N, C-alpha and C positions, 0 to 999 in steps of 0.2 A: 571506509573504503568498498565496500560493497558496494555501491550501488553503479561504479565501471562494473565491475564483475559480474553482478544481475545481468545489467543493459544485455550486456556481451552475450550472457545466456537467454535472456529476451529473442535476440536480431538469432541465434541459432535455433530456436525453437521455432521462429519465424518460417526459416528458410526451410524446415522441416514439414511446419503445416501452414503455408502462407496463406491457409482456408482462415487459420484461426484469429479473432479479434485479442486486442492489448487485452481486453477481460479474461479471455480465456485463455492467454497464458500465462497472466498473473497466478490466473487459478491453477495452471499446470503445475507451475514454482511453487505455490503456496502449500498446494494441498500433498507434494509428494516430501517437502521437504524433512526431517529430521532434528526430533530436540535429544536425543540419547545416543549414547556411543555404542560402537556393536554390540557390546556387552551389556546392552541393558542401560549402562550408568549415564546420568543425567549431563547435559555438558559443563565442565566449571567454569564459570564466569571468572577471568584470572585476575581482576581485580580485587574481587571478593575472596577467591580460592573457597568458593560456595557454589551448589549447585544453580544454575543461571534461571530465570525469570523469562516471561515473553515479553518482559519491556527491553531486558537484554537481548536475546537471540533474537526477537520477531519471531515469523512465522519457522525461523531452525533453519540447519545448516541446507542448503539447497543441492538438490541433487539432480543433476542434469540428464544422467541414462534413464534416472526413472522419470523424470517430467516428461520424455518425446513418446514417451505413451504413458498415462496418467489411470485412465481408464476414464472415472468421471471426472466433467471438468463443467465449473458454472459458469457460461456465459453469459451473465449477468447486461442489460442493456439500460437503458434511460427510463424505460419504460418500469424496470425493476426495481431504479433508486428512486422512482419518484412513488411509486406503490407505499415502498419499505417509509417515505417520508409522511406520506398521510396517515400509515399507520401508527406514526410517529404523533397524529397529530398537527406536522407544522404544514401549516399554509402561508400562502402569500402575502397577508398583514403583518405574520409573522418574519418572512424575510425581508419586508419592507423596513419595519422597526430596527434591524438591522444593520440596512441599509441606510435609514438616516442617523444611527447612530455612530456609526464611522463615517458619515460626511459630518456632521457638528464635527466632530475630534478633527478633522480634517482640518476644516474654516478655521478653528479655534487657532491652529499652531503658529507659531510666529514666522512671518515673512523674511529668507533672509535675502537684502538687495543684489543683484546682477551685478558681479562683478564686468562683463559686459558691454 
């Protein structure tokens, strides 16, 4: 249920900073989120009644007031993502292999006759 709330916060940030890209808005929300209560105790996972993990709370609890003026933001571009993939030795042949696997899987699926 957090998606609609965070989407609303992203829209509010865009109205305050219309020049920011979606990556900058995401960075502001994620880098200003917190994962502890005000007394520095970790956020508790209500399902386990234990301290939550990043798998449970993600980047943390968003802080809209702090996100408006986050200080440093990471405004990633396509070139940044490509540099990251190249550093991982990811190349077009690896991408092609992935696409071919998906296509083979899709063509092996049984087709259901149309009712129309």
